[in-house]
ZADO-1210 file (C-alpha; in nm, 4 decimals, padded with zeros to 6 digits):
<atoms>
<atom x="-07.8605" y="13.5715" z="10.0917" code="UNK" pos="1"/>
<atom x="-07.9932" y="13.8297" z="09.8514" code="UNK" pos="2"/>
<atom x="-07.7362" y="14.1099" z="09.8537" code="UNK" pos="3"/>
<atom x="-07.9194" y="14.4394" z="09.8143" code="UNK" pos="4"/>
<atom x="-07.6912" y="14.7246" z="09.9175" code="UNK" pos="5"/>
<atom x="-07.3434" y="14.7599" z="09.7718" code="UNK" pos="6"/>
<atom x="-07.1139" y="14.9953" z="09.9546" code="UNK" pos="7"/>
<atom x="-06.7698" y="15.1076" z="09.8412" code="UNK" pos="8"/>
<atom x="-06.4870" y="15.2042" z="10.0724" code="UNK" pos="9"/>
<atom x="-06.5770" y="15.5746" z="10.0720" code="UNK" pos="10"/>
<atom x="-06.9347" y="15.4942" z="10.1772" code="UNK" pos="11"/>
<atom x="-06.8249" y="15.2505" z="10.4511" code="UNK" pos="12"/>
<atom x="-06.5722" y="15.4953" z="10.5935" code="UNK" pos="13"/>
<atom x="-06.8241" y="15.7783" z="10.5851" code="UNK" pos="14"/>
<atom x="-07.0892" y="15.5740" z="10.7649" code="UNK" pos="15"/>
<atom x="-06.8411" y="15.4458" z="11.0230" code="UNK" pos="16"/>
<atom x="-06.7317" y="15.8015" z="11.1046" code="UNK" pos="17"/>
<atom x="-07.0921" y="15.8899" z="11.1834" code="UNK" pos="18"/>
<atom x="-07.0773" y="15.6187" z="11.4508" code="UNK" pos="19"/>
<atom x="-06.7507" y="15.7566" z="11.5880" code="UNK" pos="20"/>
<atom x="-06.5321" y="15.4888" z="11.4249" code="UNK" pos="21"/>
<atom x="-06.2161" y="15.5771" z="11.2300" code="UNK" pos="22"/>
<atom x="-05.9066" y="15.4005" z="11.0940" code="UNK" pos="23"/>
<atom x="-06.0889" y="15.1455" z="10.8799" code="UNK" pos="24"/>
<atom x="-05.8360" y="14.8816" z="10.7733" code="UNK" pos="25"/>
<atom x="-06.0636" y="14.6483" z="10.5800" code="UNK" pos="26"/>
<atom x="-06.4259" y="14.5608" z="10.5133" code="UNK" pos="27"/>
<atom x="-06.6040" y="14.2681" z="10.3489" code="UNK" pos="28"/>
<atom x="-06.9541" y="14.1448" z="10.2772" code="UNK" pos="29"/>
<atom x="-07.0926" y="13.8869" z="10.5200" code="UNK" pos="30"/>
<atom x="-07.3193" y="13.5887" z="10.4567" code="UNK" pos="31"/>
<atom x="-07.6663" y="13.5664" z="10.6097" code="UNK" pos="32"/>
<atom x="-07.9528" y="13.8075" z="10.6500" code="UNK" pos="33"/>
<atom x="-08.2854" y="13.7734" z="10.4708" code="UNK" pos="34"/>
<atom x="-08.3705" y="14.1429" z="10.4604" code="UNK" pos="35"/>
<atom x="-08.0407" y="14.3204" z="10.5157" code="UNK" pos="36"/>
<atom x="-07.6844" y="14.3464" z="10.3924" code="UNK" pos="37"/>
<atom x="-07.4028" y="14.3130" z="10.6466" code="UNK" pos="38"/>
<atom x="-07.0396" y="14.4214" z="10.6224" code="UNK" pos="39"/>
<atom x="-06.7594" y="14.3166" z="10.8546" code="UNK" pos="40"/>
<atom x="-06.5576" y="14.6301" z="10.9252" code="UNK" pos="41"/>
<atom x="-06.2087" y="14.6030" z="11.0772" code="UNK" pos="42"/>
<atom x="-06.0126" y="14.8821" z="11.2444" code="UNK" pos="43"/>
<atom x="-05.6736" y="14.8799" z="11.4183" code="UNK" pos="44"/>
<atom x="-05.8350" y="14.7865" z="11.7476" code="UNK" pos="45"/>
<atom x="-06.1738" y="14.6228" z="11.6860" code="UNK" pos="46"/>
<atom x="-06.4207" y="14.4640" z="11.4468" code="UNK" pos="47"/>
<atom x="-06.7754" y="14.5747" z="11.3761" code="UNK" pos="48"/>
<atom x="-07.0789" y="14.4743" z="11.1731" code="UNK" pos="49"/>
<atom x="-07.2319" y="14.7452" z="10.9567" code="UNK" pos="50"/>
<atom x="-07.5929" y="14.6570" z="10.8727" code="UNK" pos="51"/>
<atom x="-07.7959" y="14.8164" z="10.5946" code="UNK" pos="52"/>
<atom x="-08.1658" y="14.7348" z="10.6305" code="UNK" pos="53"/>
<atom x="-08.2936" y="14.6854" z="10.2763" code="UNK" pos="54"/>
<atom x="-08.6509" y="14.5903" z="10.3685" code="UNK" pos="55"/>
<atom x="-08.7143" y="14.7696" z="10.6987" code="UNK" pos="56"/>
<atom x="-08.8352" y="15.1164" z="10.7808" code="UNK" pos="57"/>
<atom x="-08.6344" y="15.3564" z="10.9930" code="UNK" pos="58"/>
<atom x="-08.8894" y="15.3120" z="11.2729" code="UNK" pos="59"/>
<atom x="-08.8614" y="14.9332" z="11.2662" code="UNK" pos="60"/>
<atom x="-08.4803" y="14.9346" z="11.2556" code="UNK" pos="61"/>
<atom x="-08.4671" y="15.1887" z="11.5395" code="UNK" pos="62"/>
<atom x="-08.7027" y="14.9714" z="11.7445" code="UNK" pos="63"/>
<atom x="-08.4701" y="14.6732" z="11.6992" code="UNK" pos="64"/>
<atom x="-08.1580" y="14.8741" z="11.7837" code="UNK" pos="65"/>
<atom x="-08.3157" y="15.0110" z="12.1010" code="UNK" pos="66"/>
<atom x="-08.4281" y="14.6613" z="12.1995" code="UNK" pos="67"/>
<atom x="-08.0701" y="14.5340" z="12.1651" code="UNK" pos="68"/>
<atom x="-07.9478" y="14.8198" z="12.3849" code="UNK" pos="69"/>
<atom x="-08.2191" y="14.7313" z="12.6376" code="UNK" pos="70"/>
<atom x="-08.1172" y="14.3637" z="12.6384" code="UNK" pos="71"/>
<atom x="-07.7421" y="14.4154" z="12.6670" code="UNK" pos="72"/>
<atom x="-07.7982" y="14.6594" z="12.9545" code="UNK" pos="73"/>
<atom x="-07.9734" y="14.3750" z="13.1355" code="UNK" pos="74"/>
<atom x="-07.6986" y="14.1207" z="13.0779" code="UNK" pos="75"/>
<atom x="-07.8351" y="13.9253" z="12.7808" code="UNK" pos="76"/>
<atom x="-07.5602" y="13.7993" z="12.5538" code="UNK" pos="77"/>
<atom x="-07.6516" y="13.9421" z="12.2155" code="UNK" pos="78"/>
<atom x="-07.5262" y="14.1941" z="11.9589" code="UNK" pos="79"/>
<atom x="-07.3966" y="14.5147" z="12.1192" code="UNK" pos="80"/>
<atom x="-07.5069" y="14.8215" z="11.9276" code="UNK" pos="81"/>
<atom x="-07.2535" y="15.0975" z="11.8662" code="UNK" pos="82"/>
<atom x="-07.3976" y="15.4135" z="12.0189" code="UNK" pos="83"/>
<atom x="-07.2541" y="15.7168" z="11.8344" code="UNK" pos="84"/>
<atom x="-07.1194" y="16.0121" z="12.0334" code="UNK" pos="85"/>
<atom x="-07.3947" y="16.2313" z="11.8868" code="UNK" pos="86"/>
<atom x="-07.7036" y="16.1599" z="11.6859" code="UNK" pos="87"/>
<atom x="-07.9338" y="15.8558" z="11.6657" code="UNK" pos="88"/>
<atom x="-07.8218" y="15.4924" z="11.6878" code="UNK" pos="89"/>
<atom x="-07.9801" y="15.4230" z="11.3477" code="UNK" pos="90"/>
<atom x="-07.9029" y="15.6556" z="11.0565" code="UNK" pos="91"/>
<atom x="-08.0127" y="15.6737" z="10.6937" code="UNK" pos="92"/>
<atom x="-07.8019" y="15.6058" z="10.3852" code="UNK" pos="93"/>
<atom x="-07.9743" y="15.6378" z="10.0498" code="UNK" pos="94"/>
<atom x="-08.3049" y="15.6251" z="10.2386" code="UNK" pos="95"/>
<atom x="-08.2151" y="15.2910" z="10.4006" code="UNK" pos="96"/>
<atom x="-08.1643" y="15.2477" z="10.7771" code="UNK" pos="97"/>
<atom x="-07.8095" y="15.1699" z="10.8908" code="UNK" pos="98"/>
<atom x="-07.6847" y="15.0515" z="11.2283" code="UNK" pos="99"/>
<atom x="-07.3479" y="14.9357" z="11.3584" code="UNK" pos="100"/>
<atom x="-07.2768" y="14.6586" z="11.6073" code="UNK" pos="101"/>
<atom x="-06.9700" y="14.5187" z="11.7744" code="UNK" pos="102"/>
<atom x="-06.8566" y="14.2012" z="11.6013" code="UNK" pos="103"/>
<atom x="-06.9164" y="13.8837" z="11.8027" code="UNK" pos="104"/>
<atom x="-06.6210" y="13.6467" z="11.7746" code="UNK" pos="105"/>
<atom x="-06.7215" y="13.2836" z="11.7404" code="UNK" pos="106"/>
<atom x="-06.8753" y="13.0205" z="11.5188" code="UNK" pos="107"/>
<atom x="-07.2131" y="12.8834" z="11.4143" code="UNK" pos="108"/>
<atom x="-07.2738" y="12.5093" z="11.4301" code="UNK" pos="109"/>
<atom x="-07.5776" y="12.2904" z="11.3676" code="UNK" pos="110"/>
<atom x="-07.4445" y="12.0374" z="11.6201" code="UNK" pos="111"/>
<atom x="-07.4572" y="12.2192" z="11.9521" code="UNK" pos="112"/>
<atom x="-07.3075" y="12.0206" z="12.2390" code="UNK" pos="113"/>
<atom x="-07.5002" y="11.9266" z="12.5523" code="UNK" pos="114"/>
<atom x="-07.3114" y="12.1913" z="12.7488" code="UNK" pos="115"/>
<atom x="-07.3963" y="12.4623" z="12.4960" code="UNK" pos="116"/>
<atom x="-07.7626" y="12.3615" z="12.4894" code="UNK" pos="117"/>
<atom x="-07.7715" y="12.3836" z="12.8694" code="UNK" pos="118"/>
<atom x="-07.6270" y="12.7365" z="12.8516" code="UNK" pos="119"/>
<atom x="-07.8786" y="12.8230" z="12.5813" code="UNK" pos="120"/>
<atom x="-08.1625" y="12.7156" z="12.8092" code="UNK" pos="121"/>
<atom x="-08.0214" y="12.9264" z="13.0929" code="UNK" pos="122"/>
<atom x="-07.9916" y="13.2318" z="12.8693" code="UNK" pos="123"/>
<atom x="-08.3456" y="13.1886" z="12.7390" code="UNK" pos="124"/>
<atom x="-08.4774" y="13.1731" z="13.0953" code="UNK" pos="125"/>
<atom x="-08.2934" y="13.4948" z="13.1813" code="UNK" pos="126"/>
<atom x="-08.4433" y="13.6593" z="12.8737" code="UNK" pos="127"/>
<atom x="-08.7934" y="13.5548" z="12.9796" code="UNK" pos="128"/>
<atom x="-08.7412" y="13.7095" z="13.3230" code="UNK" pos="129"/>
<atom x="-08.6734" y="14.0562" z="13.1789" code="UNK" pos="130"/>
<atom x="-08.9782" y="14.2872" z="13.1743" code="UNK" pos="131"/>
<atom x="-09.1104" y="14.3287" z="12.8208" code="UNK" pos="132"/>
<atom x="-09.0872" y="14.6892" z="12.6962" code="UNK" pos="133"/>
<atom x="-09.4269" y="14.8498" z="12.6515" code="UNK" pos="134"/>
<atom x="-09.3697" y="14.9026" z="12.2785" code="UNK" pos="135"/>
<atom x="-09.2952" y="14.5363" z="12.2092" code="UNK" pos="136"/>
<atom x="-09.5447" y="14.3699" z="11.9684" code="UNK" pos="137"/>
<atom x="-09.8066" y="14.1544" z="12.1403" code="UNK" pos="138"/>
<atom x="-09.8374" y="13.9055" z="11.8529" code="UNK" pos="139"/>
<atom x="-09.5736" y="13.6866" z="11.6895" code="UNK" pos="140"/>
<atom x="-09.4909" y="13.8256" z="11.3422" code="UNK" pos="141"/>
<atom x="-09.5803" y="13.5006" z="11.1651" code="UNK" pos="142"/>
<atom x="-09.7947" y="13.3323" z="11.4273" code="UNK" pos="143"/>
<atom x="-10.1447" y="13.1931" z="11.3879" code="UNK" pos="144"/>
<atom x="-10.3051" y="13.5382" z="11.3834" code="UNK" pos="145"/>
<atom x="-10.1400" y="13.5816" z="11.0405" code="UNK" pos="146"/>
<atom x="-10.2242" y="13.2405" z="10.8931" code="UNK" pos="147"/>
<atom x="-10.5309" y="13.3848" z="10.7183" code="UNK" pos="148"/>
<atom x="-10.2960" y="13.5437" z="10.4613" code="UNK" pos="149"/>
<atom x="-10.2431" y="13.1959" z="10.3146" code="UNK" pos="150"/>
<atom x="-10.5851" y="13.0529" z="10.3964" code="UNK" pos="151"/>
<atom x="-10.7564" y="13.3353" z="10.2043" code="UNK" pos="152"/>
<atom x="-10.5191" y="13.3452" z="09.9095" code="UNK" pos="153"/>
<atom x="-10.6386" y="13.2360" z="09.5656" code="UNK" pos="154"/>
<atom x="-10.3798" y="12.9625" z="09.5156" code="UNK" pos="155"/>
<atom x="-10.4933" y="12.6062" z="09.4586" code="UNK" pos="156"/>
<atom x="-10.2444" y="12.4209" z="09.6785" code="UNK" pos="157"/>
<atom x="-10.2761" y="12.1254" z="09.9149" code="UNK" pos="158"/>
<atom x="-10.0747" y="12.3112" z="10.1785" code="UNK" pos="159"/>
<atom x="-10.3685" y="12.5453" z="10.2390" code="UNK" pos="160"/>
<atom x="-10.5950" y="12.2602" z="10.3507" code="UNK" pos="161"/>
<atom x="-10.3167" y="12.1270" z="10.5717" code="UNK" pos="162"/>
<atom x="-10.2710" y="12.4681" z="10.7336" code="UNK" pos="163"/>
<atom x="-10.6454" y="12.4970" z="10.7964" code="UNK" pos="164"/>
<atom x="-10.6350" y="12.1656" z="10.9838" code="UNK" pos="165"/>
<atom x="-10.3456" y="12.2882" z="11.1969" code="UNK" pos="166"/>
<atom x="-10.5327" y="12.6092" z="11.2800" code="UNK" pos="167"/>
<atom x="-10.8153" y="12.3984" z="11.4217" code="UNK" pos="168"/>
<atom x="-10.5676" y="12.1828" z="11.6135" code="UNK" pos="169"/>
<atom x="-10.4001" y="12.4851" z="11.7726" code="UNK" pos="170"/>
<atom x="-10.7332" y="12.6461" z="11.8597" code="UNK" pos="171"/>
<atom x="-10.8428" y="12.3297" z="12.0392" code="UNK" pos="172"/>
<atom x="-10.5084" y="12.2486" z="12.2038" code="UNK" pos="173"/>
<atom x="-10.3795" y="12.5770" z="12.3431" code="UNK" pos="174"/>
<atom x="-10.5436" y="12.7076" z="12.6630" code="UNK" pos="175"/>
<atom x="-10.6526" y="13.0700" z="12.6685" code="UNK" pos="176"/>
<atom x="-10.4191" y="13.1761" z="12.9507" code="UNK" pos="177"/>
<atom x="-10.0542" y="13.0772" z="12.9400" code="UNK" pos="178"/>
<atom x="-09.7477" y="13.2653" z="13.0690" code="UNK" pos="179"/>
<atom x="-09.6082" y="13.5238" z="12.8316" code="UNK" pos="180"/>
<atom x="-09.2733" y="13.6988" z="12.8269" code="UNK" pos="181"/>
<atom x="-09.0270" y="13.8865" z="12.6115" code="UNK" pos="182"/>
<atom x="-08.9375" y="13.6172" z="12.3575" code="UNK" pos="183"/>
<atom x="-08.6809" y="13.5910" z="12.0798" code="UNK" pos="184"/>
<atom x="-08.9057" y="13.3812" z="11.8558" code="UNK" pos="185"/>
<atom x="-08.6439" y="13.2500" z="11.6123" code="UNK" pos="186"/>
<atom x="-08.3669" y="13.0697" z="11.8011" code="UNK" pos="187"/>
<atom x="-08.2372" y="12.8404" z="11.5285" code="UNK" pos="188"/>
<atom x="-07.8777" y="12.7213" z="11.5469" code="UNK" pos="189"/>
<atom x="-07.7637" y="12.9866" z="11.2984" code="UNK" pos="190"/>
<atom x="-07.8741" y="13.2576" z="11.5417" code="UNK" pos="191"/>
<atom x="-07.6448" y="13.1183" z="11.8115" code="UNK" pos="192"/>
<atom x="-07.2763" y="13.2126" z="11.8218" code="UNK" pos="193"/>
<atom x="-07.0425" y="12.9928" z="12.0209" code="UNK" pos="194"/>
<atom x="-06.6728" y="12.9695" z="12.0962" code="UNK" pos="195"/>
<atom x="-06.5713" y="12.6185" z="12.1893" code="UNK" pos="196"/>
<atom x="-06.7994" y="12.5181" z="12.4782" code="UNK" pos="197"/>
<atom x="-06.9019" y="12.8750" z="12.5570" code="UNK" pos="198"/>
<atom x="-07.2196" y="13.0486" z="12.4421" code="UNK" pos="199"/>
<atom x="-07.1182" y="13.3903" z="12.3109" code="UNK" pos="200"/>
<atom x="-07.4441" y="13.5400" z="12.1864" code="UNK" pos="201"/>
<atom x="-07.7984" y="13.4888" z="12.0663" code="UNK" pos="202"/>
<atom x="-07.8455" y="13.7192" z="11.7689" code="UNK" pos="203"/>
<atom x="-08.1197" y="13.8425" z="11.5344" code="UNK" pos="204"/>
<atom x="-08.3985" y="13.9617" z="11.7622" code="UNK" pos="205"/>
<atom x="-08.6042" y="14.0791" z="11.4647" code="UNK" pos="206"/>
<atom x="-08.9037" y="13.8624" z="11.5609" code="UNK" pos="207"/>
<atom x="-08.8967" y="13.9533" z="11.9311" code="UNK" pos="208"/>
<atom x="-09.2360" y="14.0138" z="12.0889" code="UNK" pos="209"/>
<atom x="-09.4385" y="13.9648" z="12.4065" code="UNK" pos="210"/>
<atom x="-09.5699" y="13.6127" z="12.3531" code="UNK" pos="211"/>
<atom x="-09.5896" y="13.2643" z="12.4997" code="UNK" pos="212"/>
<atom x="-09.2778" y="13.1358" z="12.6749" code="UNK" pos="213"/>
<atom x="-09.3672" y="12.7861" z="12.5584" code="UNK" pos="214"/>
<atom x="-09.3654" y="12.8995" z="12.1970" code="UNK" pos="215"/>
<atom x="-09.0111" y="13.0322" z="12.2349" code="UNK" pos="216"/>
<atom x="-08.8962" y="12.6999" z="12.3802" code="UNK" pos="217"/>
<atom x="-09.0799" y="12.5044" z="12.1114" code="UNK" pos="218"/>
<atom x="-08.9123" y="12.7123" z="11.8399" code="UNK" pos="219"/>
<atom x="-08.5727" y="12.6679" z="12.0034" code="UNK" pos="220"/>
<atom x="-08.6210" y="12.2908" z="12.0187" code="UNK" pos="221"/>
<atom x="-08.7025" y="12.2596" z="11.6483" code="UNK" pos="222"/>
<atom x="-08.4283" y="12.5085" z="11.5620" code="UNK" pos="223"/>
<atom x="-08.1378" y="12.3633" z="11.7612" code="UNK" pos="224"/>
<atom x="-08.2238" y="11.9988" z="11.8336" code="UNK" pos="225"/>
<atom x="-08.2997" y="11.8553" z="11.4912" code="UNK" pos="226"/>
<atom x="-08.2321" y="11.4874" z="11.4287" code="UNK" pos="227"/>
<atom x="-08.2944" y="11.3971" z="11.0663" code="UNK" pos="228"/>
<atom x="-08.6708" y="11.4288" z="11.0174" code="UNK" pos="229"/>
<atom x="-08.7615" y="11.4905" z="11.3815" code="UNK" pos="230"/>
<atom x="-08.5987" y="11.6315" z="11.6942" code="UNK" pos="231"/>
<atom x="-08.3435" y="11.4802" z="11.9284" code="UNK" pos="232"/>
<atom x="-08.5169" y="11.4616" z="12.2651" code="UNK" pos="233"/>
<atom x="-08.1883" y="11.4049" z="12.4464" code="UNK" pos="234"/>
<atom x="-08.0671" y="11.7432" z="12.3196" code="UNK" pos="235"/>
<atom x="-08.3965" y="11.9112" z="12.4066" code="UNK" pos="236"/>
<atom x="-08.3680" y="11.7791" z="12.7634" code="UNK" pos="237"/>
<atom x="-08.0428" y="11.9734" z="12.8103" code="UNK" pos="238"/>
<atom x="-08.2137" y="12.2973" z="12.7045" code="UNK" pos="239"/>
<atom x="-08.4932" y="12.2450" z="12.9535" code="UNK" pos="240"/>
<atom x="-08.2556" y="12.1544" z="13.2377" code="UNK" pos="241"/>
<atom x="-08.0725" y="12.4799" z="13.1785" code="UNK" pos="242"/>
<atom x="-08.4013" y="12.6694" z="13.1571" code="UNK" pos="243"/>
<atom x="-08.5413" y="12.5280" z="13.4798" code="UNK" pos="244"/>
<atom x="-08.2150" y="12.6009" z="13.6580" code="UNK" pos="245"/>
<atom x="-08.2985" y="12.9702" z="13.6198" code="UNK" pos="246"/>
<atom x="-08.6779" y="12.9825" z="13.6353" code="UNK" pos="247"/>
<atom x="-08.9871" y="12.7678" z="13.6849" code="UNK" pos="248"/>
<atom x="-09.1901" y="12.6113" z="13.4045" code="UNK" pos="249"/>
<atom x="-09.5505" y="12.5513" z="13.5093" code="UNK" pos="250"/>
<atom x="-09.7253" y="12.2154" z="13.4830" code="UNK" pos="251"/>
<atom x="-09.9591" y="12.3606" z="13.2212" code="UNK" pos="252"/>
<atom x="-09.6629" y="12.4786" z="13.0140" code="UNK" pos="253"/>
<atom x="-09.5102" y="12.1330" z="13.0380" code="UNK" pos="254"/>
<atom x="-09.8298" y="11.9752" z="12.9071" code="UNK" pos="255"/>
<atom x="-09.8447" y="12.2158" z="12.6140" code="UNK" pos="256"/>
<atom x="-09.4775" y="12.2013" z="12.5110" code="UNK" pos="257"/>
<atom x="-09.5497" y="11.9429" z="12.2417" code="UNK" pos="258"/>
<atom x="-09.8229" y="12.1647" z="12.1006" code="UNK" pos="259"/>
<atom x="-09.5886" y="12.4631" z="12.0986" code="UNK" pos="260"/>
<atom x="-09.3180" y="12.2643" z="11.9176" code="UNK" pos="261"/>
<atom x="-09.5766" y="12.1713" z="11.6541" code="UNK" pos="262"/>
<atom x="-09.6952" y="12.5332" z="11.6437" code="UNK" pos="263"/>
<atom x="-09.3378" y="12.6539" z="11.5881" code="UNK" pos="264"/>
<atom x="-09.2916" y="12.4137" z="11.2952" code="UNK" pos="265"/>
<atom x="-09.6279" y="12.5144" z="11.1460" code="UNK" pos="266"/>
<atom x="-09.5448" y="12.8851" z="11.1812" code="UNK" pos="267"/>
<atom x="-09.2068" y="12.8389" z="11.0136" code="UNK" pos="268"/>
<atom x="-09.3654" y="12.6430" z="10.7280" code="UNK" pos="269"/>
<atom x="-09.6245" y="12.9213" z="10.6931" code="UNK" pos="270"/>
<atom x="-09.3521" y="13.1882" z="10.6728" code="UNK" pos="271"/>
<atom x="-09.1738" y="12.9997" z="10.3987" code="UNK" pos="272"/>
<atom x="-09.4902" y="12.9292" z="10.1990" code="UNK" pos="273"/>
<atom x="-09.6103" y="13.2897" z="10.2234" code="UNK" pos="274"/>
<atom x="-09.2665" y="13.4233" z="10.1405" code="UNK" pos="275"/>
<atom x="-09.1912" y="13.2073" z="09.8354" code="UNK" pos="276"/>
<atom x="-09.5421" y="13.1659" z="09.6960" code="UNK" pos="277"/>
<atom x="-09.7059" y="13.5013" z="09.7723" code="UNK" pos="278"/>
<atom x="-09.4735" y="13.7817" z="09.8785" code="UNK" pos="279"/>
<atom x="-09.1656" y="13.7100" z="09.6685" code="UNK" pos="280"/>
<atom x="-09.2442" y="13.4104" z="09.4507" code="UNK" pos="281"/>
<atom x="-08.9364" y="13.2038" z="09.3771" code="UNK" pos="282"/>
<atom x="-09.0108" y="12.8786" z="09.1893" code="UNK" pos="283"/>
<atom x="-08.6856" y="12.7191" z="09.3051" code="UNK" pos="284"/>
<atom x="-08.7988" y="12.7673" z="09.6669" code="UNK" pos="285"/>
<atom x="-09.1643" y="12.6683" z="09.6249" code="UNK" pos="286"/>
<atom x="-09.1053" y="12.3546" z="09.8304" code="UNK" pos="287"/>
<atom x="-08.9184" y="12.5371" z="10.1044" code="UNK" pos="288"/>
<atom x="-09.2116" y="12.4936" z="10.3442" code="UNK" pos="289"/>
<atom x="-09.2186" y="12.1144" z="10.3124" code="UNK" pos="290"/>
<atom x="-08.9359" y="12.0528" z="10.5598" code="UNK" pos="291"/>
<atom x="-09.1199" y="12.2204" z="10.8477" code="UNK" pos="292"/>
<atom x="-09.4570" y="12.0895" z="10.7346" code="UNK" pos="293"/>
<atom x="-09.3188" y="11.7358" z="10.7566" code="UNK" pos="294"/>
<atom x="-09.1602" y="11.8101" z="11.0939" code="UNK" pos="295"/>
<atom x="-09.4936" y="11.9317" z="11.2324" code="UNK" pos="296"/>
<atom x="-09.6567" y="11.6065" z="11.1210" code="UNK" pos="297"/>
<atom x="-09.3710" y="11.4031" z="11.2669" code="UNK" pos="298"/>
<atom x="-09.4010" y="11.5770" z="11.6033" code="UNK" pos="299"/>
<atom x="-09.7761" y="11.5210" z="11.6025" code="UNK" pos="300"/>
<atom x="-09.7086" y="11.1467" z="11.5861" code="UNK" pos="301"/>
<atom x="-09.4800" y="11.1538" z="11.8902" code="UNK" pos="302"/>
<atom x="-09.6381" y="11.0316" z="12.2145" code="UNK" pos="303"/>
<atom x="-09.7040" y="11.3040" z="12.4698" code="UNK" pos="304"/>
<atom x="-09.4654" y="11.1246" z="12.7042" code="UNK" pos="305"/>
<atom x="-09.1737" y="11.2103" z="12.4717" code="UNK" pos="306"/>
<atom x="-09.2128" y="11.5732" z="12.5758" code="UNK" pos="307"/>
<atom x="-09.3204" y="11.5204" z="12.9362" code="UNK" pos="308"/>
<atom x="-09.0151" y="11.2993" z="12.9959" code="UNK" pos="309"/>
<atom x="-08.7903" y="11.5925" z="12.9049" code="UNK" pos="310"/>
<atom x="-08.8546" y="11.7324" z="13.2503" code="UNK" pos="311"/>
<atom x="-08.7197" y="11.4273" z="13.4307" code="UNK" pos="312"/>
</atoms>
C-alpha cells in the first residue's frame, strides 16, 4: 500500500473528537487500501478505523459513506460508519476527506471454506435485492465502457490487441437486456472478513454501481474461488447455492455466467494495465495485468458445461 497521509497523535485525537470519540488509547497504521490511508484507533471501549481519502474528492467520499449507511440500515454486513453527533459524516483534514468506521473483528483468508462461500452467496443475493439508490452510477468504474482508454492510447503493446479482441467477444456474447441490481463489483477474498466459519462483513464498496448481477457473481467467482491458474468450480458451486437460496437466477443469467466471469477477469486486467502503464506508471508492476489476462484466456477454454453444472 502506498501510504499517503501521516497523522500524529494530536491529529488523530482531534479528528476522533469531531466524530464524538474520546479516550484514545492507541492508534496504528493499517495495511491495504489503494487510494487511502487507514488507522486503527483504540479507545477504552471500542476500536475504529479512521480513513483518510488521499485520491478521492469530498463528494465521492461522502457518496461512499452514505451508501454504507444505506446498506447497514438494510441489514447488509459491511463497515458501519460512525455518524457524529453534529456535522457531516465525512469531514476534511488538510483538504482530504476523512471518515470513521467501526472496526470489524475478524480475519482475511484466500482459502474460504465451503460454508463461508455459501454465506457469501446468500449475502450477495440479499445485496442484489436492495433497491439501488438513484444516485448510484449506472456503469461499472472499469467496465467495458472505459476500455477505450487503453485501446486509444499511444503505447505499442500486445495487450491492446488482446483487449480489442475481448471487446468484440463481449459485444457478441452479452445480450442487451439482463437483470441489473446494486452490485459491489469487487468481491475478492481480501474484501471479505470472517471469524472462524462466520461471515462478518463484505467491505470496500468503492466500485458499487447499478450493473449486471451476473457481473457481480463473475467477479466474486474469480476473486474468491481461484485454483492456481483457473477457478475451483466446486467452490463456485457453494456460492451459487447460497445465492439461489435467497433469490432466483434466470436461465439467461445462467447461460451468460461464463461470459461474465471472463468479463470480470478482462476488466481487472484492464484496471491493472491502465493503472500501472498509463495513470501511475510503475515499471515493477508493468506485468500486473498478466495474471488476470491469463485467467480470462483460461476461462475461455473451459466448456460451457463447467459453468452450467454449477447450478446442479
